[in-house]
Structure formats: C-alpha cells, structure tokens
All heavy atoms as a GROMACS GRO file, in nm:
protein
  533
    1MET      N    1  -1.207  -0.605   2.060
    1MET     CA    2  -1.091  -0.604   2.142
    1MET      C    3  -1.008  -0.480   2.107
    1MET      O    4  -0.975  -0.456   1.993
    1MET     CB    5  -1.009  -0.731   2.116
    1MET     CG    6  -0.876  -0.730   2.184
    1MET     SD    7  -0.781  -0.883   2.194
    1MET     CE    8  -0.795  -0.956   2.039
    2SER      N    9  -0.976  -0.399   2.205
    2SER     CA   10  -0.900  -0.279   2.181
    2SER      C   11  -0.752  -0.303   2.211
    2SER      O   12  -0.717  -0.387   2.292
    2SER     CB   13  -0.954  -0.162   2.265
    2SER     OG   14  -0.934  -0.194   2.402
    3MET      N   15  -0.671  -0.224   2.142
    3MET     CA   16  -0.528  -0.237   2.159
    3MET      C   17  -0.484  -0.163   2.285
    3MET      O   18  -0.540  -0.064   2.321
    3MET     CB   19  -0.452  -0.174   2.041
    3MET     CG   20  -0.443  -0.261   1.919
    3MET     SD   21  -0.323  -0.201   1.804
    3MET     CE   22  -0.419  -0.075   1.718
    4THR      N   23  -0.380  -0.216   2.348
    4THR     CA   24  -0.322  -0.148   2.462
    4THR      C   25  -0.243  -0.025   2.413
    4THR      O   26  -0.202  -0.021   2.298
    4THR     CB   27  -0.232  -0.238   2.543
    4THR    OG1   28  -0.117  -0.274   2.461
    4THR    CG2   29  -0.306  -0.365   2.589
    5ASP      N   30  -0.220   0.068   2.502
    5ASP     CA   31  -0.141   0.182   2.464
    5ASP      C   32   0.001   0.142   2.426
    5ASP      O   33   0.064   0.199   2.336
    5ASP     CB   34  -0.134   0.284   2.583
    5ASP     CG   35  -0.268   0.353   2.600
    5ASP    OD1   36  -0.350   0.356   2.506
    5ASP    OD2   37  -0.291   0.409   2.712
    6GLU      N   38   0.053   0.038   2.492
    6GLU     CA   39   0.185  -0.014   2.460
    6GLU      C   40   0.194  -0.066   2.320
    6GLU      O   41   0.287  -0.039   2.246
    6GLU     CB   42   0.224  -0.120   2.561
    6GLU     CG   43   0.365  -0.172   2.545
    6GLU     CD   44   0.399  -0.273   2.654
    6GLU    OE1   45   0.395  -0.239   2.773
    6GLU    OE2   46   0.434  -0.387   2.617
    7ARG      N   47   0.092  -0.141   2.279
    7ARG     CA   48   0.085  -0.197   2.144
    7ARG      C   49   0.076  -0.086   2.039
    7ARG      O   50   0.140  -0.090   1.935
    7ARG     CB   51  -0.030  -0.294   2.133
    7ARG     CG   52  -0.049  -0.354   1.998
    7ARG     CD   53   0.055  -0.460   1.970
    7ARG     NE   54   0.026  -0.522   1.840
    7ARG     CZ   55   0.119  -0.567   1.759
    7ARG    NH1   56   0.244  -0.565   1.794
    7ARG    NH2   57   0.087  -0.619   1.643
    8LYS      N   58  -0.010   0.012   2.065
    8LYS     CA   59  -0.024   0.126   1.974
    8LYS      C   60   0.110   0.199   1.957
    8LYS      O   61   0.144   0.237   1.847
    8LYS     CB   62  -0.128   0.227   2.027
    8LYS     CG   63  -0.270   0.174   2.015
    8LYS     CD   64  -0.365   0.279   2.074
    8LYS     CE   65  -0.507   0.221   2.086
    8LYS     NZ   66  -0.597   0.319   2.148
    9GLU      N   67   0.181   0.216   2.066
    9GLU     CA   68   0.312   0.285   2.060
    9GLU      C   69   0.413   0.203   1.975
    9GLU      O   70   0.487   0.258   1.896
    9GLU     CB   71   0.365   0.312   2.199
    9GLU     CG   72   0.499   0.381   2.206
    9GLU     CD   73   0.500   0.519   2.138
    9GLU    OE1   74   0.393   0.587   2.137
    9GLU    OE2   75   0.608   0.564   2.093
   10TYR      N   76   0.412   0.071   1.994
   10TYR     CA   77   0.497  -0.016   1.919
   10TYR      C   78   0.468  -0.004   1.768
   10TYR      O   79   0.561   0.010   1.687
   10TYR     CB   80   0.482  -0.163   1.961
   10TYR     CG   81   0.557  -0.257   1.869
   10TYR    CD1   82   0.694  -0.276   1.883
   10TYR    CD2   83   0.491  -0.324   1.766
   10TYR    CE1   84   0.764  -0.359   1.795
   10TYR    CE2   85   0.558  -0.406   1.679
   10TYR     CZ   86   0.696  -0.423   1.696
   10TYR     OH   87   0.765  -0.507   1.608
   11ILE      N   88   0.341  -0.009   1.730
   11ILE     CA   89   0.302   0.003   1.591
   11ILE      C   90   0.344   0.138   1.533
   11ILE      O   91   0.399   0.148   1.424
   11ILE     CB   92   0.149  -0.019   1.574
   11ILE    CG1   93   0.120  -0.169   1.605
   11ILE    CG2   94   0.102   0.018   1.438
   11ILE    CD1   95  -0.028  -0.198   1.619
   12TYR      N   96   0.320   0.246   1.608
   12TYR     CA   97   0.361   0.379   1.568
   12TYR      C   98   0.513   0.388   1.546
   12TYR      O   99   0.559   0.439   1.446
   12TYR     CB  100   0.317   0.482   1.673
   12TYR     CG  101   0.372   0.620   1.647
   12TYR    CD1  102   0.317   0.698   1.547
   12TYR    CD2  103   0.478   0.670   1.720
   12TYR    CE1  104   0.366   0.828   1.522
   12TYR    CE2  105   0.530   0.795   1.693
   12TYR     CZ  106   0.474   0.875   1.594
   12TYR     OH  107   0.524   0.995   1.568
   13GLN      N  108   0.590   0.336   1.642
   13GLN     CA  109   0.739   0.339   1.631
   13GLN      C  110   0.787   0.256   1.513
   13GLN      O  111   0.874   0.299   1.437
   13GLN     CB  112   0.803   0.290   1.760
   13GLN     CG  113   0.812   0.391   1.868
   13GLN     CD  114   0.885   0.517   1.827
   13GLN    OE1  115   0.831   0.626   1.827
   13GLN    NE2  116   1.009   0.507   1.789
   14TYR      N  117   0.726   0.140   1.493
   14TYR     CA  118   0.764   0.055   1.379
   14TYR      C  119   0.737   0.129   1.248
   14TYR      O  120   0.825   0.133   1.160
   14TYR     CB  121   0.684  -0.076   1.377
   14TYR     CG  122   0.716  -0.161   1.259
   14TYR    CD1  123   0.823  -0.248   1.261
   14TYR    CD2  124   0.641  -0.152   1.140
   14TYR    CE1  125   0.858  -0.321   1.150
   14TYR    CE2  126   0.673  -0.224   1.028
   14TYR     CZ  127   0.781  -0.311   1.031
   14TYR     OH  128   0.816  -0.383   0.922
   15ALA      N  129   0.623   0.191   1.233
   15ALA     CA  130   0.591   0.263   1.111
   15ALA      C  131   0.684   0.382   1.092
   15ALA      O  132   0.732   0.404   0.981
   15ALA     CB  133   0.446   0.312   1.115
   16LYS      N  134   0.712   0.451   1.198
   16LYS     CA  135   0.802   0.568   1.190
   16LYS      C  136   0.941   0.530   1.143
   16LYS      O  137   1.004   0.596   1.062
   16LYS     CB  138   0.809   0.634   1.327
   16LYS     CG  139   0.887   0.763   1.331
   16LYS     CD  140   0.882   0.826   1.469
   16LYS     CE  141   0.965   0.951   1.475
   16LYS     NZ  142   0.963   1.011   1.609
   17GLU      N  143   0.991   0.414   1.189
   17GLU     CA  144   1.128   0.368   1.157
   17GLU      C  145   1.137   0.292   1.025
   17GLU      O  146   1.246   0.290   0.963
   17GLU     CB  147   1.182   0.283   1.271
   17GLU     CG  148   1.199   0.361   1.401
   17GLU     CD  149   1.232   0.271   1.519
   17GLU    OE1  150   1.256   0.149   1.499
   17GLU    OE2  151   1.234   0.322   1.633
   18ASN      N  152   1.027   0.229   0.981
   18ASN     CA  153   1.038   0.135   0.869
   18ASN      C  154   0.953   0.166   0.746
   18ASN      O  155   0.972   0.102   0.644
   18ASN     CB  156   1.003  -0.004   0.919
   18ASN     CG  157   1.101  -0.056   1.022
   18ASN    OD1  158   1.214  -0.085   0.989
   18ASN    ND2  159   1.058  -0.061   1.147
   19LEU      N  160   0.861   0.258   0.759
   19LEU     CA  161   0.769   0.281   0.650
   19LEU      C  162   0.780   0.427   0.599
   19LEU      O  163   0.814   0.515   0.678
   19LEU     CB  164   0.626   0.251   0.690
   19LEU     CG  165   0.598   0.111   0.739
   19LEU    CD1  166   0.456   0.098   0.791
   19LEU    CD2  167   0.629   0.006   0.634
   20LYS      N  168   0.748   0.448   0.479
   20LYS     CA  169   0.741   0.584   0.420
   20LYS      C  170   0.611   0.598   0.348
   20LYS      O  171   0.578   0.517   0.258
   20LYS     CB  172   0.860   0.604   0.322
   20LYS     CG  173   0.862   0.738   0.254
   20LYS     CD  174   0.882   0.849   0.351
   20LYS     CE  175   0.886   0.981   0.281
   20LYS     NZ  176   0.865   1.094   0.369
   21ARG      N  177   0.533   0.697   0.383
   21ARG     CA  178   0.404   0.723   0.316
   21ARG      C  179   0.427   0.793   0.184
   21ARG      O  180   0.515   0.880   0.176
   21ARG     CB  181   0.315   0.808   0.403
   21ARG     CG  182   0.274   0.731   0.530
   21ARG     CD  183   0.155   0.793   0.601
   21ARG     NE  184   0.039   0.806   0.520
   21ARG     CZ  185  -0.048   0.711   0.488
   21ARG    NH1  186  -0.028   0.589   0.531
   21ARG    NH2  187  -0.153   0.733   0.414
   22ILE      N  188   0.352   0.757   0.084
   22ILE     CA  189   0.360   0.819  -0.049
   22ILE      C  190   0.224   0.870  -0.086
   22ILE      O  191   0.135   0.791  -0.120
   22ILE     CB  192   0.410   0.719  -0.157
   22ILE    CG1  193   0.545   0.658  -0.118
   22ILE    CG2  194   0.414   0.785  -0.291
   22ILE    CD1  195   0.591   0.546  -0.211
   23PRO      N  196   0.197   1.000  -0.070
   23PRO     CA  197   0.069   1.053  -0.108
   23PRO      C  198   0.046   1.033  -0.259
   23PRO      O  199   0.139   1.051  -0.337
   23PRO     CB  200   0.077   1.201  -0.072
   23PRO     CG  201   0.191   1.213   0.022
   23PRO     CD  202   0.287   1.101  -0.013
   24LEU      N  203  -0.074   1.001  -0.294
   24LEU     CA  204  -0.108   0.977  -0.436
   24LEU      C  205  -0.243   1.035  -0.465
   24LEU      O  206  -0.342   0.992  -0.409
   24LEU     CB  207  -0.107   0.827  -0.463
   24LEU     CG  208  -0.146   0.784  -0.605
   24LEU    CD1  209  -0.046   0.834  -0.707
   24LEU    CD2  210  -0.161   0.635  -0.614
   25ASP      N  211  -0.247   1.134  -0.552
   25ASP     CA  212  -0.374   1.196  -0.591
   25ASP      C  213  -0.410   1.145  -0.727
   25ASP      O  214  -0.329   1.149  -0.820
   25ASP     CB  215  -0.363   1.347  -0.595
   25ASP     CG  216  -0.334   1.408  -0.456
   25ASP    OD1  217  -0.381   1.354  -0.356
   25ASP    OD2  218  -0.260   1.510  -0.449
   26VAL      N  219  -0.532   1.098  -0.741
   26VAL     CA  220  -0.585   1.052  -0.869
   26VAL      C  221  -0.725   1.107  -0.886
   26VAL      O  222  -0.796   1.131  -0.784
   26VAL     CB  223  -0.586   0.899  -0.886
   26VAL    CG1  224  -0.445   0.842  -0.881
   26VAL    CG2  225  -0.672   0.836  -0.780
   27PRO      N  226  -0.772   1.128  -1.008
   27PRO     CA  227  -0.912   1.171  -1.025
   27PRO      C  228  -1.007   1.064  -0.964
   27PRO      O  229  -0.976   0.944  -0.962
   27PRO     CB  230  -0.927   1.174  -1.177
   27PRO     CG  231  -0.789   1.193  -1.232
   27PRO     CD  232  -0.699   1.119  -1.133
   28LYS      N  233  -1.116   1.111  -0.914
   28LYS     CA  234  -1.213   1.018  -0.850
   28LYS      C  235  -1.254   0.907  -0.941
   28LYS      O  236  -1.268   0.791  -0.893
   28LYS     CB  237  -1.336   1.096  -0.800
   28LYS     CG  238  -1.307   1.186  -0.684
   28LYS     CD  239  -1.432   1.261  -0.637
   28LYS     CE  240  -1.401   1.348  -0.518
   28LYS     NZ  241  -1.517   1.419  -0.467
   29ALA      N  242  -1.275   0.934  -1.069
   29ALA     CA  243  -1.315   0.828  -1.161
   29ALA      C  244  -1.204   0.722  -1.171
   29ALA      O  245  -1.233   0.601  -1.177
   29ALA     CB  246  -1.348   0.886  -1.296
   30THR      N  247  -1.078   0.767  -1.174
   30THR     CA  248  -0.966   0.673  -1.181
   30THR      C  249  -0.961   0.591  -1.054
   30THR      O  250  -0.938   0.467  -1.058
   30THR     CB  251  -0.835   0.750  -1.203
   30THR    OG1  252  -0.844   0.824  -1.325
   30THR    CG2  253  -0.716   0.654  -1.213
   31TYR      N  254  -0.978   0.654  -0.939
   31TYR     CA  255  -0.981   0.581  -0.813
   31TYR      C  256  -1.086   0.471  -0.812
   31TYR      O  257  -1.059   0.359  -0.770
   31TYR     CB  258  -1.004   0.675  -0.692
   31TYR     CG  259  -1.017   0.596  -0.564
   31TYR    CD1  260  -0.904   0.551  -0.500
   31TYR    CD2  261  -1.144   0.566  -0.513
   31TYR    CE1  262  -0.918   0.474  -0.385
   31TYR    CE2  263  -1.153   0.490  -0.397
   31TYR     CZ  264  -1.041   0.445  -0.332
   31TYR     OH  265  -1.054   0.371  -0.219
   32GLU      N  266  -1.205   0.505  -0.863
   32GLU     CA  267  -1.310   0.402  -0.865
   32GLU      C  268  -1.272   0.284  -0.956
   32GLU      O  269  -1.302   0.169  -0.924
   32GLU     CB  270  -1.440   0.467  -0.912
   32GLU     CG  271  -1.503   0.564  -0.811
   32GLU     CD  272  -1.520   0.501  -0.673
   32GLU    OE1  273  -1.562   0.385  -0.662
   32GLU    OE2  274  -1.496   0.575  -0.575
   33GLN      N  275  -1.202   0.309  -1.067
   33GLN     CA  276  -1.156   0.204  -1.153
   33GLN      C  277  -1.047   0.121  -1.079
   33GLN      O  278  -1.049  -0.004  -1.091
   33GLN     CB  279  -1.098   0.262  -1.283
   33GLN     CG  280  -1.200   0.320  -1.375
   33GLN     CD  281  -1.140   0.379  -1.499
   33GLN    OE1  282  -1.029   0.436  -1.495
   33GLN    NE2  283  -1.210   0.363  -1.610
   34ILE      N  284  -0.954   0.186  -1.013
   34ILE     CA  285  -0.851   0.115  -0.936
   34ILE      C  286  -0.919   0.028  -0.831
   34ILE      O  287  -0.879  -0.090  -0.814
   34ILE     CB  288  -0.751   0.215  -0.873
   34ILE    CG1  289  -0.670   0.286  -0.983
   34ILE    CG2  290  -0.660   0.148  -0.773
   34ILE    CD1  291  -0.594   0.406  -0.934
   35LYS      N  292  -1.012   0.087  -0.759
   35LYS     CA  293  -1.079   0.015  -0.651
   35LYS      C  294  -1.153  -0.108  -0.704
   35LYS      O  295  -1.144  -0.216  -0.649
   35LYS     CB  296  -1.176   0.106  -0.578
   35LYS     CG  297  -1.246   0.046  -0.461
   35LYS     CD  298  -1.335   0.150  -0.394
   35LYS     CE  299  -1.410   0.087  -0.279
   35LYS     NZ  300  -1.501   0.186  -0.217
   36ALA      N  301  -1.221  -0.093  -0.817
   36ALA     CA  302  -1.294  -0.206  -0.879
   36ALA      C  303  -1.198  -0.314  -0.924
   36ALA      O  304  -1.225  -0.434  -0.904
   36ALA     CB  305  -1.379  -0.157  -0.995
   37HIS      N  306  -1.087  -0.274  -0.984
   37HIS     CA  307  -0.989  -0.372  -1.029
   37HIS      C  308  -0.932  -0.449  -0.911
   37HIS      O  309  -0.919  -0.570  -0.915
   37HIS     CB  310  -0.872  -0.301  -1.107
   37HIS     CG  311  -0.772  -0.396  -1.158
   37HIS    ND1  312  -0.787  -0.463  -1.279
   37HIS    CD2  313  -0.654  -0.436  -1.107
   37HIS    CE1  314  -0.679  -0.538  -1.298
   37HIS    NE2  315  -0.600  -0.523  -1.196
   38ALA      N  316  -0.893  -0.376  -0.807
   38ALA     CA  317  -0.833  -0.439  -0.689
   38ALA      C  318  -0.936  -0.536  -0.628
   38ALA      O  319  -0.901  -0.652  -0.594
   38ALA     CB  320  -0.794  -0.334  -0.590
   39SER      N  321  -1.058  -0.492  -0.613
   39SER     CA  322  -1.162  -0.576  -0.555
   39SER      C  323  -1.183  -0.700  -0.636
   39SER      O  324  -1.200  -0.812  -0.581
   39SER     CB  325  -1.290  -0.495  -0.544
   39SER     OG  326  -1.392  -0.573  -0.488
   40ALA      N  327  -1.181  -0.688  -0.766
   40ALA     CA  328  -1.203  -0.804  -0.856
   40ALA      C  329  -1.094  -0.906  -0.840
   40ALA      O  330  -1.112  -1.026  -0.871
   40ALA     CB  331  -1.210  -0.758  -1.001
   41HIS      N  332  -0.978  -0.865  -0.788
   41HIS     CA  333  -0.864  -0.956  -0.770
   41HIS      C  334  -0.844  -0.986  -0.621
   41HIS      O  335  -0.737  -1.041  -0.585
   41HIS     CB  336  -0.738  -0.895  -0.831
   41HIS     CG  337  -0.740  -0.892  -0.979
   41HIS    ND1  338  -0.803  -0.795  -1.053
   41HIS    CD2  339  -0.691  -0.983  -1.071
   41HIS    CE1  340  -0.789  -0.822  -1.181
   41HIS    NE2  341  -0.724  -0.936  -1.194
   42GLY      N  342  -0.942  -0.951  -0.540
   42GLY     CA  343  -0.932  -0.983  -0.398
   42GLY      C  344  -0.829  -0.904  -0.321
   42GLY      O  345  -0.775  -0.956  -0.223
   43GLU      N  346  -0.799  -0.784  -0.369
   43GLU     CA  347  -0.697  -0.703  -0.304
   43GLU      C  348  -0.755  -0.573  -0.253
   43GLU      O  349  -0.858  -0.525  -0.301
   43GLU     CB  350  -0.588  -0.664  -0.406
   43GLU     CG  351  -0.507  -0.779  -0.459
   43GLU     CD  352  -0.404  -0.737  -0.563
   43GLU    OE1  353  -0.446  -0.687  -0.669
   43GLU    OE2  354  -0.284  -0.753  -0.534
   44SER      N  355  -0.684  -0.510  -0.163
   44SER     CA  356  -0.715  -0.372  -0.122
   44SER      C  357  -0.656  -0.280  -0.228
   44SER      O  358  -0.568  -0.321  -0.309
   44SER     CB  359  -0.658  -0.340   0.013
   44SER     OG  360  -0.516  -0.344   0.009
   45VAL      N  361  -0.699  -0.155  -0.228
   45VAL     CA  362  -0.636  -0.056  -0.320
   45VAL      C  363  -0.486  -0.046  -0.290
   45VAL      O  364  -0.406  -0.045  -0.380
   45VAL     CB  365  -0.706   0.080  -0.307
   45VAL    CG1  366  -0.632   0.188  -0.383
   45VAL    CG2  367  -0.848   0.071  -0.359
   46ASN      N  368  -0.455  -0.038  -0.161
   46ASN     CA  369  -0.311  -0.027  -0.120
   46ASN      C  370  -0.232  -0.147  -0.170
   46ASN      O  371  -0.121  -0.132  -0.225
   46ASN     CB  372  -0.301  -0.012   0.030
   46ASN     CG  373  -0.164   0.023   0.076
   46ASN    OD1  374  -0.104   0.116   0.023
   46ASN    ND2  375  -0.116  -0.048   0.174
   47GLY      N  376  -0.286  -0.267  -0.150
   47GLY     CA  377  -0.216  -0.389  -0.194
   47GLY      C  378  -0.199  -0.394  -0.345
   47GLY      O  379  -0.096  -0.434  -0.395
   48PHE      N  380  -0.302  -0.351  -0.416
   48PHE     CA  381  -0.293  -0.350  -0.562
   48PHE      C  382  -0.182  -0.253  -0.607
   48PHE      O  383  -0.104  -0.286  -0.696
   48PHE     CB  384  -0.425  -0.312  -0.626
   48PHE     CG  385  -0.415  -0.281  -0.772
   48PHE    CD1  386  -0.380  -0.378  -0.863
   48PHE    CD2  387  -0.437  -0.151  -0.817
   48PHE    CE1  388  -0.364  -0.345  -0.999
   48PHE    CE2  389  -0.425  -0.122  -0.952
   48PHE     CZ  390  -0.387  -0.217  -1.042
   49ILE      N  391  -0.182  -0.134  -0.551
   49ILE     CA  392  -0.081  -0.033  -0.591
   49ILE      C  393   0.059  -0.086  -0.563
   49ILE      O  394   0.152  -0.073  -0.647
   49ILE     CB  395  -0.106   0.103  -0.526
   49ILE    CG1  396  -0.235   0.162  -0.580
   49ILE    CG2  397   0.011   0.196  -0.540
   49ILE    CD1  398  -0.288   0.284  -0.505
   50LYS      N  399   0.080  -0.147  -0.447
   50LYS     CA  400   0.211  -0.201  -0.410
   50LYS      C  401   0.253  -0.311  -0.511
   50LYS      O  402   0.366  -0.319  -0.555
   50LYS     CB  403   0.209  -0.262  -0.273
   50LYS     CG  404   0.206  -0.157  -0.161
   50LYS     CD  405   0.203  -0.228  -0.024
   50LYS     CE  406   0.195  -0.134   0.090
   50LYS     NZ  407   0.195  -0.206   0.219
   51ARG      N  408   0.153  -0.400  -0.544
   51ARG     CA  409   0.184  -0.510  -0.639
   51ARG      C  410   0.215  -0.453  -0.778
   51ARG      O  411   0.311  -0.496  -0.841
   51ARG     CB  412   0.066  -0.605  -0.648
   51ARG     CG  413   0.092  -0.721  -0.745
   51ARG     CD  414  -0.025  -0.823  -0.739
   51ARG     NE  415  -0.152  -0.769  -0.778
   51ARG     CZ  416  -0.190  -0.755  -0.906
   51ARG    NH1  417  -0.112  -0.786  -1.006
   51ARG    NH2  418  -0.312  -0.708  -0.932
   52ALA      N  419   0.142  -0.350  -0.821
   52ALA     CA  420   0.165  -0.296  -0.953
   52ALA      C  421   0.304  -0.232  -0.960
   52ALA      O  422   0.375  -0.244  -1.060
   52ALA     CB  423   0.057  -0.191  -0.984
   53ILE      N  424   0.344  -0.162  -0.853
   53ILE     CA  425   0.479  -0.103  -0.848
   53ILE      C  426   0.585  -0.209  -0.852
   53ILE      O  427   0.681  -0.201  -0.931
   53ILE     CB  428   0.493  -0.012  -0.726
   53ILE    CG1  429   0.406   0.113  -0.739
   53ILE    CG2  430   0.637   0.029  -0.704
   53ILE    CD1  431   0.389   0.196  -0.613
   54THR      N  432   0.571  -0.311  -0.771
   54THR     CA  433   0.667  -0.418  -0.768
   54THR      C  434   0.679  -0.490  -0.901
   54THR      O  435   0.791  -0.512  -0.953
   54THR     CB  436   0.629  -0.522  -0.657
   54THR    OG1  437   0.629  -0.455  -0.532
   54THR    CG2  438   0.728  -0.640  -0.654
   55GLU      N  439   0.566  -0.519  -0.964
   55GLU     CA  440   0.568  -0.586  -1.097
   55GLU      C  441   0.635  -0.499  -1.202
   55GLU      O  442   0.713  -0.548  -1.286
   55GLU     CB  443   0.427  -0.626  -1.138
   55GLU     CG  444   0.372  -0.740  -1.059
   55GLU     CD  445   0.229  -0.781  -1.097
   55GLU    OE1  446   0.173  -0.719  -1.195
   55GLU    OE2  447   0.174  -0.871  -1.032
   56ALA      N  448   0.610  -0.368  -1.199
   56ALA     CA  449   0.670  -0.277  -1.295
   56ALA      C  450   0.821  -0.271  -1.274
   56ALA      O  451   0.901  -0.274  -1.371
   56ALA     CB  452   0.610  -0.141  -1.287
   57MET      N  453   0.864  -0.267  -1.149
   57MET     CA  454   1.008  -0.261  -1.121
   57MET      C  455   1.075  -0.392  -1.158
   57MET      O  456   1.188  -0.389  -1.209
   57MET     CB  457   1.030  -0.228  -0.976
   57MET     CG  458   0.990  -0.082  -0.945
   57MET     SD  459   1.004  -0.042  -0.768
   57MET     CE  460   1.178  -0.035  -0.747
   58GLU      N  461   1.009  -0.505  -1.136
   58GLU     CA  462   1.066  -0.635  -1.178
   58GLU      C  463   1.079  -0.641  -1.328
   58GLU      O  464   1.179  -0.686  -1.382
   58GLU     CB  465   0.979  -0.751  -1.127
   58GLU     CG  466   0.991  -0.777  -0.978
   58GLU     CD  467   0.893  -0.880  -0.926
   58GLU    OE1  468   0.794  -0.911  -1.000
   58GLU    OE2  469   0.914  -0.925  -0.813
   59ARG      N  470   0.975  -0.596  -1.398
   59ARG     CA  471   0.973  -0.598  -1.544
   59ARG      C  472   1.083  -0.515  -1.601
   59ARG      O  473   1.150  -0.547  -1.698
   59ARG     CB  474   0.836  -0.553  -1.594
   59ARG     CG  475   0.825  -0.555  -1.747
   59ARG     CD  476   0.695  -0.491  -1.795
   59ARG     NE  477   0.693  -0.347  -1.759
   59ARG     CZ  478   0.594  -0.292  -1.686
   59ARG    NH1  479   0.497  -0.362  -1.636
   59ARG    NH2  480   0.603  -0.162  -1.658
   60ASP      N  481   1.113  -0.403  -1.533
   60ASP     CA  482   1.217  -0.310  -1.577
   60ASP      C  483   1.354  -0.347  -1.523
   60ASP      O  484   1.452  -0.272  -1.543
   60ASP     CB  485   1.185  -0.166  -1.536
   60ASP     CG  486   1.056  -0.115  -1.595
   60ASP    OD1  487   1.012  -0.173  -1.700
   60ASP    OD2  488   0.999  -0.016  -1.542
   61ASN      N  489   1.365  -0.465  -1.459
   61ASN     CA  490   1.489  -0.510  -1.399
   61ASN      C  491   1.550  -0.405  -1.306
   61ASN      O  492   1.670  -0.381  -1.305
   61ASN     CB  493   1.593  -0.549  -1.507
   61ASN     CG  494   1.548  -0.667  -1.582
   61ASN    OD1  495   1.499  -0.768  -1.526
   61ASN    ND2  496   1.559  -0.664  -1.715
   62PHE      N  497   1.464  -0.343  -1.231
   62PHE     CA  498   1.510  -0.236  -1.136
   62PHE      C  499   1.498  -0.273  -0.994
   62PHE      O  500   1.554  -0.212  -0.906
   62PHE     CB  501   1.432  -0.105  -1.167
   62PHE     CG  502   1.493   0.015  -1.103
   62PHE    CD1  503   1.605   0.074  -1.160
   62PHE    CD2  504   1.440   0.069  -0.986
   62PHE    CE1  505   1.661   0.188  -1.103
   62PHE    CE2  506   1.497   0.180  -0.931
   62PHE     CZ  507   1.609   0.238  -0.988
   63LEU      N  508   1.423  -0.377  -0.963
   63LEU     CA  509   1.398  -0.414  -0.825
   63LEU      C  510   1.521  -0.474  -0.764
   63LEU      O  511   1.579  -0.573  -0.815
   63LEU     CB  512   1.280  -0.514  -0.818
   63LEU     CG  513   1.225  -0.545  -0.678
   63LEU    CD1  514   1.173  -0.415  -0.615
   63LEU    CD2  515   1.116  -0.647  -0.686
   64GLN      N  516   1.565  -0.421  -0.652
   64GLN     CA  517   1.679  -0.473  -0.574
   64GLN      C  518   1.630  -0.583  -0.488
   64GLN      O  519   1.534  -0.566  -0.411
   64GLN     CB  520   1.740  -0.359  -0.488
   64GLN     CG  521   1.780  -0.238  -0.570
   64GLN     CD  522   1.907  -0.254  -0.643
   64GLN    OE1  523   1.999  -0.314  -0.592
   64GLN    NE2  524   1.915  -0.198  -0.763
   65GLN      N  525   1.693  -0.699  -0.491
   65GLN     CA  526   1.651  -0.811  -0.404
   65GLN      C  527   1.726  -0.807  -0.273
   65GLN      O  528   1.830  -0.775  -0.256
   65GLN     CB  529   1.674  -0.945  -0.476
   65GLN     CG  530   1.590  -0.960  -0.599
   65GLN     CD  531   1.440  -0.968  -0.571
   65GLN    OE1  532   1.397  -0.998  -0.462
   65GLN    NE2  533   1.363  -0.938  -0.670
   0.00000   0.00000   0.00000
C-alpha cells in the first residue's frame, strides 16, 4: 500500500515542525556493537540511542518532564 501525496506532505510537515535530526558518526565496529545490543533487546538502533539518552538524562536528574 503506497502513501498518498497528501499523507507524505503531512509527515514531512510534522517532522519539519517537531523533530530535530542529530547526525552521529561512530566507527563501524562500534556501530555493529550498538546494532547487536539493540537487536538483543528487541529495539532498533534509533530506539536504543533514544532510550540510552533518556536514561542518562534521568539518571543525571536533567530530564525536564
């Protein structure tokens, strides 16, 4: 099932207004370790990185609720 042009535009606008991309360069070997860890926990690499950041910020009492 393909998305309509209207739906694609909505997704693009939502991302533009609400999301910020953060480029992250890591050595290939490190990426493979991250990927394996995320997979072992049933997560995507992106999901794992988001969770790790959130947990670190919570631990440091820095996360704004």
